[in-house]
N, CA and C of each residue as an Amber inpcrd file, in Angstrom:
protein
   423
  73.9910000 229.1110000 207.1100000  73.7580000 228.9060000 205.9250000
  72.2470000 228.0460000 205.8450000  72.7310000 227.7390000 206.5900000
  71.4280000 225.9310000 206.7390000  69.6620000 226.8300000 206.4720000
  69.4750000 227.8120000 207.1000000  68.0930000 228.5190000 206.6690000
  68.3880000 228.9590000 205.2500000  69.0080000 229.5190000 204.7540000
  68.8390000 230.1230000 203.4760000  68.6030000 228.6980000 202.4820000
  69.4010000 227.3840000 202.9630000  69.0820000 226.4720000 201.7550000
  67.7120000 226.3790000 202.3130000  67.2410000 225.7310000 203.3370000
  66.1280000 225.4200000 203.3330000  65.0190000 226.1180000 202.7260000
  64.9960000 227.4800000 203.0750000  64.2860000 228.4880000 202.1880000
  64.4950000 228.3730000 200.9830000  65.6800000 228.0700000 200.0370000
  65.6050000 227.9440000 198.5230000  65.0880000 226.5550000 198.3950000
  65.0390000 225.4460000 199.0600000  64.8030000 224.1800000 198.8760000
  63.6490000 224.0450000 199.1000000  62.8080000 224.9130000 199.7050000
  61.1840000 224.8200000 199.6320000  60.5760000 225.8660000 199.0070000
  61.3150000 226.5640000 198.5650000  60.8020000 227.8100000 197.7160000
  59.8870000 228.7300000 198.4570000  60.9430000 228.9670000 199.7470000
  59.7770000 229.9730000 200.5160000  60.3680000 231.2490000 200.1310000
  59.3790000 232.2430000 199.7720000  59.6290000 233.6960000 199.2410000
  59.3750000 234.8130000 200.2720000  58.5290000 234.1970000 201.3910000
  58.2000000 235.3380000 202.4170000  59.3170000 235.5710000 203.3310000
  60.4620000 235.1930000 202.9150000  61.4140000 235.4370000 204.3610000
  62.6800000 235.9300000 203.4740000  63.2590000 237.0630000 204.3100000
  64.6450000 237.6100000 204.4110000  65.4060000 237.3450000 205.1360000
  66.8710000 237.2880000 205.2720000  67.7960000 236.7510000 206.0600000
  68.6640000 238.3880000 205.9720000  69.1940000 238.8880000 206.5320000
  69.3660000 240.1790000 206.9060000  71.5120000 239.8080000 207.8820000
  71.6810000 240.8080000 207.4220000  73.3970000 240.5890000 208.2800000
  72.9530000 241.2250000 209.5030000  73.9350000 241.0880000 210.7540000
  73.8180000 241.4600000 211.9070000  73.4990000 242.6190000 211.9810000
  72.3660000 243.2550000 212.7790000  72.0510000 244.7760000 213.0430000
  72.4020000 245.3470000 214.1960000  72.8080000 246.6140000 214.0040000
  73.0660000 247.1270000 215.0770000  72.1980000 247.2010000 216.1690000
  72.7150000 247.0220000 217.8640000  71.7290000 246.6950000 218.9630000
  70.8030000 248.0040000 218.9250000  71.2190000 249.3020000 218.7740000
  69.8970000 250.4360000 218.8100000  68.5930000 249.9810000 217.9970000
  69.0470000 248.9550000 217.2550000  68.0040000 248.8100000 216.0390000
  66.9390000 247.6590000 216.7260000  67.3140000 247.2490000 217.7050000
  66.4240000 245.8190000 218.1870000  65.0140000 246.3270000 218.5170000
  64.4080000 247.5020000 219.5190000  63.4860000 247.6460000 219.3320000
  62.5110000 247.8610000 218.6310000  63.1780000 248.5890000 217.6000000
  62.5580000 248.6600000 215.8240000  62.3300000 247.3730000 215.2120000
  62.8620000 246.2760000 215.2090000  63.0800000 245.2510000 214.4720000
  62.2150000 244.1980000 215.5870000  62.0810000 244.2500000 216.6660000
  61.2620000 243.7010000 217.8690000  60.1530000 243.7780000 217.2780000
  59.2800000 245.1880000 216.7240000  58.2350000 245.8030000 216.8390000
  58.0390000 245.2770000 215.5840000  58.7130000 244.8900000 214.4030000
  57.8060000 244.5860000 213.1140000  57.3680000 243.0550000 213.2920000
  57.6080000 242.3910000 214.2390000  57.4260000 241.1600000 214.3560000
  55.3650000 240.7870000 214.9040000  54.9440000 240.0120000 213.8300000
  53.5360000 239.6050000 214.1430000  53.7520000 238.9500000 215.4300000
  54.4070000 237.6770000 215.7630000  54.2600000 237.3020000 216.5640000
  55.3730000 236.8190000 217.0080000  56.1080000 236.6510000 218.1930000
  57.5850000 236.3500000 218.8830000  57.2400000 234.9550000 219.3220000
  58.4380000 233.9310000 219.4120000  58.0260000 232.9490000 219.8650000
  59.1960000 232.4870000 220.4110000  58.8890000 231.9240000 222.0230000
  59.6390000 231.6830000 222.8180000  59.4590000 230.1390000 223.2800000
  60.1460000 229.9160000 222.5110000  59.8720000 227.7580000 222.6350000
  60.8930000 227.4290000 223.6570000  60.3890000 226.4540000 224.5750000
  61.3210000 225.9850000 225.6510000  60.9490000 224.7660000 225.7250000
  62.3400000 223.7570000 226.2210000  61.6100000 222.2900000 226.5600000
  60.6910000 222.2090000 227.7360000  60.0610000 221.2940000 228.4060000
  59.1920000 221.2370000 229.6830000  60.5450000 221.0520000 230.7910000
  60.2020000 222.1420000 231.7970000  61.3100000 222.1590000 232.7570000
  62.3160000 223.3890000 232.7520000  62.3330000 223.9020000 231.6690000
  63.1820000 224.6160000 231.1210000  62.9220000 226.4220000 231.9270000
  61.3340000 226.2200000 232.1240000  61.0800000 227.7610000 232.3530000
  61.3080000 228.3580000 233.5940000  61.5420000 227.4680000 234.2840000
  61.9620000 227.6840000 236.1470000  63.6590000 228.0140000 236.1890000
  64.0410000 227.8890000 235.1650000  65.9730000 227.3760000 235.0450000
  66.2510000 228.6950000 235.0120000  65.5600000 229.2050000 234.1270000
  66.4870000 230.7160000 233.7380000  64.8430000 231.6940000 232.5090000
  64.8780000 232.8180000 232.7960000  63.8550000 233.6730000 232.3210000
  64.6920000 233.8160000 230.7420000  64.1800000 233.6050000 229.7810000
  64.5150000 233.8470000 228.6750000  64.6640000 235.2050000 227.8950000
  65.8630000 235.6090000 227.9830000  66.4460000 236.8860000 227.9410000
  65.8860000 237.7340000 227.0400000  65.1830000 236.7120000 225.5720000
  64.7380000 237.8270000 224.5970000  63.9260000 237.8570000 225.5680000
  62.8670000 237.6200000 226.1060000  61.4280000 237.9840000 226.7020000
  61.3790000 239.2710000 227.0140000  62.2280000 239.5320000 227.9960000
  62.3910000 241.1580000 228.4180000  62.4040000 242.1530000 227.3930000
  63.2520000 241.8220000 226.0640000  63.1190000 242.5780000 225.1530000
  61.9850000 242.9370000 224.3490000  61.6420000 241.5250000 224.4200000
  60.2870000 241.4860000 223.5440000  58.7990000 241.9520000 224.4880000
  59.0750000 242.0510000 225.7480000  58.0990000 242.8680000 226.3860000
  58.0220000 244.3330000 226.4540000  59.2610000 244.3390000 226.6180000
  59.7970000 246.1580000 226.5320000  59.3960000 246.5860000 225.3810000
  59.2480000 246.0080000 224.1250000  58.8790000 246.5830000 222.5880000
  57.5230000 246.5690000 222.2500000  56.6610000 246.1830000 223.5780000
  55.3170000 245.7890000 223.5720000  54.9870000 244.3980000 222.4550000
  55.5300000 243.6920000 222.4980000  55.3620000 242.4630000 221.7540000
  54.1950000 241.5190000 221.9480000  54.0290000 240.8100000 221.0510000
  53.0240000 239.8630000 220.9710000  53.8490000 238.3230000 220.9930000
  53.6510000 237.5530000 221.9760000  54.4780000 236.3120000 221.9180000
  53.5190000 235.3830000 222.4100000  54.2810000 234.3480000 221.9190000
  53.7380000 232.5410000 221.9290000  55.0610000 232.0340000 223.2810000
  54.5440000 231.7370000 224.0420000  55.7710000 230.9340000 225.4170000
  55.3920000 229.8510000 225.4350000  56.0820000 228.6740000 225.5720000
  55.9260000 227.2680000 225.8960000  56.2680000 227.4310000 227.2320000
  55.4100000 227.2960000 228.3900000  55.8170000 226.8280000 229.6530000
  54.5500000 226.1420000 230.4660000  54.9200000 225.6170000 231.2070000
  53.5640000 225.0970000 231.8700000  53.4340000 225.9350000 232.8740000
  51.5450000 225.7700000 233.6410000  51.1650000 226.9800000 233.9250000
  51.5650000 227.0300000 235.3240000  52.0930000 226.4280000 236.0120000
  52.8730000 226.1760000 237.4570000  54.3430000 226.6890000 237.3880000
  54.9520000 227.2940000 236.5440000  56.1280000 228.2510000 236.5140000
  55.6120000 229.4660000 236.4400000  57.1620000 230.2100000 236.5670000
  56.9490000 231.8290000 237.4790000  56.5270000 232.1600000 235.8790000
  56.9010000 231.8580000 234.4280000  56.2390000 232.6220000 233.1240000
  54.3860000 231.9300000 233.0250000  54.5660000 230.4930000 233.8740000
  53.0060000 230.6080000 233.3860000  51.7580000 231.3480000 234.7840000
  52.5410000 231.6620000 236.0130000  52.1350000 232.4410000 236.7140000
  51.8870000 234.0030000 236.1100000  52.5020000 234.1950000 235.2780000
  52.8820000 235.5910000 235.2460000  51.5750000 235.6180000 234.1040000
  51.5810000 235.0250000 233.4530000  50.4860000 234.6960000 231.8840000
  49.0420000 235.2190000 232.9510000  48.9930000 233.9410000 233.8840000
  47.6940000 234.2550000 234.5830000  47.2890000 235.7890000 235.2550000
  48.4590000 235.8880000 236.2760000  48.7030000 237.3660000 236.6840000
  48.1050000 238.5780000 235.9090000  48.7700000 238.2190000 234.3530000
  48.7070000 239.7590000 233.7550000  48.4180000 239.1730000 232.7500000
  46.9810000 238.8960000 232.5530000  46.2260000 238.4010000 231.4240000
  46.1610000 239.1150000 229.8910000  46.8120000 238.6530000 228.8830000
  46.8650000 239.5200000 227.4600000  48.5470000 239.4160000 226.9760000
  49.2350000 239.3210000 228.2560000  50.9280000 239.4830000 227.8820000
  51.5920000 238.9950000 227.6220000  51.3030000 237.5450000 227.6010000
  51.6530000 236.9820000 226.1030000  50.6820000 235.2900000 226.3820000
  51.0300000 234.6630000 224.9880000  49.7530000 233.3090000 225.1510000
  50.7610000 232.4710000 225.5200000  50.4130000 231.6640000 226.6720000
  51.3490000 231.0110000 227.3440000  50.7720000 229.0370000 226.6330000
  51.2820000 228.3990000 226.2440000  50.9300000 226.9860000 226.0490000
  51.5880000 225.7780000 226.4470000  51.5290000 224.9430000 226.8620000
  51.7950000 223.6250000 227.2600000  53.4580000 223.1960000 226.3700000
  54.2400000 223.2160000 226.9430000  55.5420000 222.9490000 226.3230000
  55.3820000 221.4850000 225.3910000  55.9350000 221.4490000 224.3740000
  56.1850000 219.7740000 223.9290000  54.6270000 219.2660000 223.6090000
  54.0710000 220.2060000 223.3380000  52.9110000 219.8660000 222.5700000
  52.2590000 220.5690000 221.3840000  52.3710000 219.7380000 220.4520000
  52.4490000 220.5540000 218.8700000  50.9160000 221.2520000 218.7990000
  50.1170000 220.5770000 219.0540000  49.1160000 220.5900000 219.1590000
  48.4700000 221.9750000 219.5330000  48.8820000 222.2300000 220.9110000
  48.7010000 223.3760000 221.6470000  49.3710000 224.4980000 221.2010000
  50.1230000 224.0190000 220.6790000  51.5150000 225.2380000 220.1900000
  50.9020000 225.7640000 218.7640000  50.2600000 225.0760000 217.8020000
  49.4950000 225.3830000 216.6940000  48.2550000 226.1580000 216.7150000
  47.3020000 225.4580000 217.7930000  46.4520000 226.5460000 218.5250000
  46.5830000 227.6640000 219.1670000  47.5970000 227.8150000 219.6400000
  47.9790000 229.1950000 220.4310000  48.6970000 230.0340000 219.6420000
  49.3460000 229.3960000 218.1610000  49.8380000 230.3810000 217.4090000
  48.4960000 230.8360000 216.5210000  47.3530000 230.4340000 216.0550000
  46.4920000 230.4650000 215.2830000  45.3780000 231.6670000 216.4430000
  45.9860000 231.4750000 217.6450000  44.7160000 232.5260000 218.3660000
  45.9400000 234.0140000 218.4670000  47.3630000 233.7060000 218.5510000
  47.8040000 234.9810000 218.5350000  47.7320000 235.7000000 217.4210000
  47.8440000 234.8360000 216.1760000  47.7270000 235.7080000 214.8150000
  46.3100000 236.1960000 214.3820000  45.2050000 235.7140000 215.1890000
  43.7550000 236.5360000 215.0440000  43.6340000 237.4970000 215.7750000
  45.0190000 238.1380000 216.3000000  45.1400000 239.4420000 216.7170000
  45.4000000 240.5990000 216.4450000  44.8160000 241.7110000 216.7930000
  45.4120000 243.1620000 216.1780000  47.3910000 242.9730000 216.4710000
  47.6250000 242.4160000 215.9310000  49.1670000 242.2520000 216.2750000
  50.0880000 243.8580000 215.4160000  49.3050000 244.4990000 214.9300000
  49.8540000 245.6230000 214.2940000  49.8970000 246.7510000 215.6040000
  48.8580000 246.4830000 216.5480000  49.1500000 247.4720000 217.6690000
  49.9630000 246.9360000 218.7010000  50.5620000 248.2020000 219.6900000
  51.5240000 247.4430000 220.5670000  50.6720000 246.8320000 221.5620000
  51.1430000 245.6860000 222.4090000  50.7020000 244.9800000 223.6670000
  50.9980000 245.4980000 224.5510000  49.9520000 246.2950000 225.0740000
  49.7500000 247.5180000 226.2320000  50.0980000 246.7100000 227.4200000
  49.6810000 245.3680000 227.5880000  49.9020000 244.8740000 228.6540000
  51.3790000 244.3580000 228.9580000  52.1460000 243.8390000 227.7170000
  53.3210000 243.8100000 227.8640000  54.2060000 244.8750000 228.2950000
  53.6810000 245.9680000 227.3110000  54.7220000 247.3610000 227.7870000
  54.6250000 247.5780000 229.0400000  53.6040000 247.8520000 229.6300000
  53.3100000 248.2440000 230.9040000  54.0590000 247.4660000 232.1610000
  54.0470000 245.9530000 231.4490000  54.6020000 244.9090000 232.8950000
  56.1810000 245.2080000 232.5050000  56.7010000 245.4550000 231.6050000
  58.5680000 245.6450000 231.4430000  58.5760000 247.4270000 232.0280000
  57.8080000 247.9870000 231.8240000  58.1170000 249.0220000 232.4360000
  57.8520000 249.2480000 234.0210000  57.1460000 248.9090000 234.3750000
  56.8180000 248.4520000 235.8620000  57.7370000 247.6630000 236.6090000
  58.0870000 246.3070000 235.8890000  59.0850000 245.3240000 236.7640000
  60.1320000 245.0450000 235.8060000  60.8670000 245.1760000 234.7650000
  62.2320000 245.0050000 234.5890000  63.1080000 246.0250000 233.5170000
  62.1710000 247.0420000 234.0670000  63.1820000 248.3980000 233.6890000
  64.6490000 248.4990000 234.3830000  65.6180000 248.9290000 234.2440000
  66.7920000 248.7680000 234.9250000  67.0120000 249.5490000 236.1890000
  66.2230000 250.8160000 236.4220000  65.5820000 251.3270000 237.7220000
  64.8450000 250.8460000 238.5340000  63.9910000 250.1000000 238.0900000
  62.9460000 249.3240000 239.0310000  63.7880000 248.2060000 239.5700000
  64.3710000 247.1630000 238.7620000  65.4180000 245.9960000 238.9220000
  66.4780000 246.3310000 239.8680000  67.3620000 247.7850000 239.9880000
  68.3310000 247.9080000 240.6860000  67.7750000 248.3270000 242.0360000
  66.5410000 249.0900000 241.9110000  66.0790000 249.7370000 243.2280000
  65.6410000 248.3580000 244.2480000  64.6110000 247.8840000 243.6500000
  64.3340000 246.3660000 244.1470000  65.2720000 245.4170000 244.7890000
  66.9040000 245.2780000 244.0970000  68.0780000 244.8310000 244.6100000
  68.0070000 245.2360000 245.8220000  68.8220000 246.5770000 245.6950000
  68.9870000 247.1950000 247.0460000  68.0110000 247.7360000 248.1350000
  66.5800000 247.4950000 247.9170000  65.7110000 247.4710000 249.1820000
  66.0110000 246.1890000 249.6490000  66.0070000 244.7030000 248.6750000
  66.2350000 243.2120000 249.4030000  67.6010000 243.2080000 249.7250000
  68.5240000 244.0030000 249.4590000  69.6680000 243.4950000 250.4100000
  69.7700000 244.3960000 251.5790000  69.0920000 245.4570000 251.5680000
  69.0170000 246.5580000 252.8910000  67.9940000 245.5800000 253.7990000
  66.9520000 245.0230000 253.5690000  66.2940000 244.2310000 254.4650000
  66.9900000 243.1560000 255.1040000  67.8640000 242.5400000 254.0520000
  68.8380000 241.3570000 254.5310000  69.8390000 242.1020000 255.7340000
  70.1470000 242.9040000 255.3690000  71.3270000 243.1400000 256.1160000
  70.6590000 243.7570000 257.7100000  69.6030000 244.3420000 257.8660000
  68.6470000 244.8020000 259.3120000  68.2900000 243.2950000 259.7090000
  68.2990000 242.3190000 259.1770000  68.3120000 241.2220000 260.0620000
  69.1700000 240.6730000 260.4740000
């Protein structure tokens, strides 16, 4: 309820609070956002891949991610320009600049770079097949 109270206290009227939604609706819900925020502390980017990021990419969402460029998330941003906006973590100035840049884009269109990356790299068949190949390669040695 903290979020609702904050919205009321600050007279914020452009936000809606909804009950938990069915999992089947997640792709549609994700596609409604102008920009997804994946905010992490410095040093967290290589500890785990943010689970919400896979869904955001799969939905072709536009995202602002905080991660140092020498992390896996930073390297993906460099290798696949346009996949998401990557800014330095824990730096409010670069975060705001990145958000402004994201919002300046046509976010009504699917982020084709994100969607293509998801189809090619993180769909279940690709991940399982890569895992099987890696295990087979280890067993052969």
